[in-house]
N, C-alpha and C positions, 0 to 999 in steps of 0.2 A: 854667326856673330852679329850680323846685321839685325836679326830679329830681337836680340837682347838689347841692342842700342835703341831700336824703335820702341820696344816695350818700356824701357827706362825713360825715354823721352816722353812717351804718352803718360806715364805715371807722374812725372814731374809737372806736366802741363795741366793735369786734372785738378781742379780746386777741391781741397779737402776741408771738411768741417772739423769740429773739435773731436768727434768720435772717430775720425780717420776715414770716414766714408766719403765718396764723391758727392758733391752737392749740386743742386739745380742752379741755373743762372737766374731764373725767375722765381718769385715767391708765390705762395698761394694767394688767391685774389683778396680774401679779407685782410691780409697783411699789407695791402698796398694803399697808397694815398688815393689812387685813381678810383678804387672801389668806394671808398668813403666819400669822395667828391661826387661820384655818380649817385650814391644813396642820398646825399644832401640835396643835390639838384632835383632829383625825383620828388623828394619830400617838399621842396620849395614850390615845385610846379603844382603838386596836388593841393598844398595849402593855398596858393594863389588862386587856384581854380575854385576852391571852396568859398573864398571871401570876395572874389571879384565877379562882377556881372559881365564884364567884357571877355573873360576867358572861359569859353564853354567847355563842357565835359569832353566832347569829341576832340577838340583841339588840345586839351590838356593830356588826354591819353595818347594822342598822336605824338606829342612832344616826349612823353615818358617812353613810348616805344622807340622813338628816334634816339634818345639818350642811351637806352638799353642796348640797342643795336650797335651804336657807335662804341660803346664800352666792350661789347663782345668782339667786334672787329679788332679793336686795339689790343685786347688780350690775346687774340689769336695771332696777331702779328708779333707780339712780344714773345710768345711761346713757340713760334713756328720753327725757329732754328735751334731749339734746345732739346736735350734728351732728359727724360725724367729719371732721376737716380733712385727714387722710391723712398727717400728719407722722410718726407712729410706726409705721405699717404697713410691715413689711419687704417686702411684695409690691407696695407702691405707692410705691416710691422713685423719684425722678427721677434720671436719669444726671447725674453732676456732673462 
């Protein structure tokens, strides 16, 4: 009887999307504001490097690398405690 209660409690605590499948807590990266902010910052750094005499190529690419590394670390921390339910993975789609 205890396993039935545990299973029922786990089912109720799992977030479900419209299709009734369990969903991930985190989104795919292109769907997040942080991704687009990173892309905008990288674009701004590269444009500033192209038009400025004081911002050299090496410094600009170092800043781009630092922004990219910071983004990867933040995404890793955001996804570290979640399980992937397989709902948004294009390689893991069920035939419908």
